[in-house]
TIRO-771378 format. One line per field, with one value per residue (C-alpha): residue in three letters; x, y negated, z. Coordinates in nm, 3 decimals, decimal comma. Layout:
BEGIN
torro <- [ALA / ...]
X <- [X / ...]
Y <- [Y / ...]
Z <- [Z / ...]
***
This chain:
BEGIN
torro <- [UNK / UNK / UNK / UNK / UNK / UNK / UNK / UNK / UNK / UNK / UNK / UNK / UNK / UNK / UNK / UNK / UNK / UNK / UNK / UNK / UNK / UNK / UNK / UNK / UNK / UNK / UNK / UNK / UNK / UNK / UNK / UNK / UNK / UNK / UNK / UNK / UNK / UNK / UNK / UNK / UNK / UNK / UNK / UNK / UNK / UNK / UNK / UNK / UNK / UNK / UNK]
X <- [1,361 / 0,991 / 0,919 / 1,346 / 1,244 / 0,822 / 1,097 / 0,871 / 1,097 / 0,861 / 0,794 / 0,343 / 0,319 / 0,432 / 0,253 / -0,038 / -0,016 / 0,011 / -0,368 / -0,463 / -0,414 / -0,778 / -0,688 / -0,292 / -0,275 / -0,194 / 0,064 / 0,216 / 0,172 / 0,312 / 0,605 / 0,686 / 0,642 / 0,922 / 1,127 / 1,064 / 1,207 / 1,492 / 1,604 / 1,465 / 1,822 / 2,033 / 1,909 / 1,856 / 2,142 / 2,119 / 1,975 / 1,686 / 1,819 / 1,550 / 1,537]
Y <- [-1,460 / -1,263 / -1,052 / -0,894 / -0,921 / -0,791 / -0,485 / -0,511 / -0,354 / -0,314 / -0,641 / -0,466 / -0,488 / -0,858 / -0,897 / -0,792 / -0,931 / -1,270 / -1,168 / -1,137 / -1,585 / -1,693 / -2,096 / -2,126 / -2,186 / -1,955 / -2,134 / -2,183 / -1,782 / -1,706 / -1,905 / -1,689 / -1,360 / -1,517 / -1,598 / -1,253 / -1,122 / -1,305 / -1,205 / -0,909 / -0,770 / -0,915 / -0,742 / -0,429 / -0,237 / -0,437 / -0,333 / -0,495 / -0,629 / -0,598 / -0,703]
Z <- [0,360 / 0,566 / 0,351 / 0,478 / 0,865 / 0,841 / 0,616 / 0,338 / 0,068 / -0,168 / -0,408 / -0,384 / -0,054 / -0,090 / -0,334 / -0,199 / 0,131 / -0,100 / -0,187 / 0,204 / 0,207 / 0,003 / 0,065 / -0,038 / -0,406 / -0,696 / -0,847 / -0,498 / -0,464 / -0,731 / -0,620 / -0,313 / -0,585 / -0,781 / -0,467 / -0,338 / -0,694 / -0,727 / -0,282 / -0,236 / -0,357 / -0,191 / 0,107 / -0,050 / 0,161 / 0,510 / 0,854 / 1,006 / 1,327 / 1,568 / 1,958]
***
């Protein structure tokens, strides 16, 4: 998930970022937040890889 690549580990951070996209429909934002909740636990213990 892209949020993981940017190092977002807190749901509030991701939720705030979603608010900065005013033209994105609210249902799309809710779907993205739901996906974050689903996938974030998978990435919780993995390390970020820097190039």
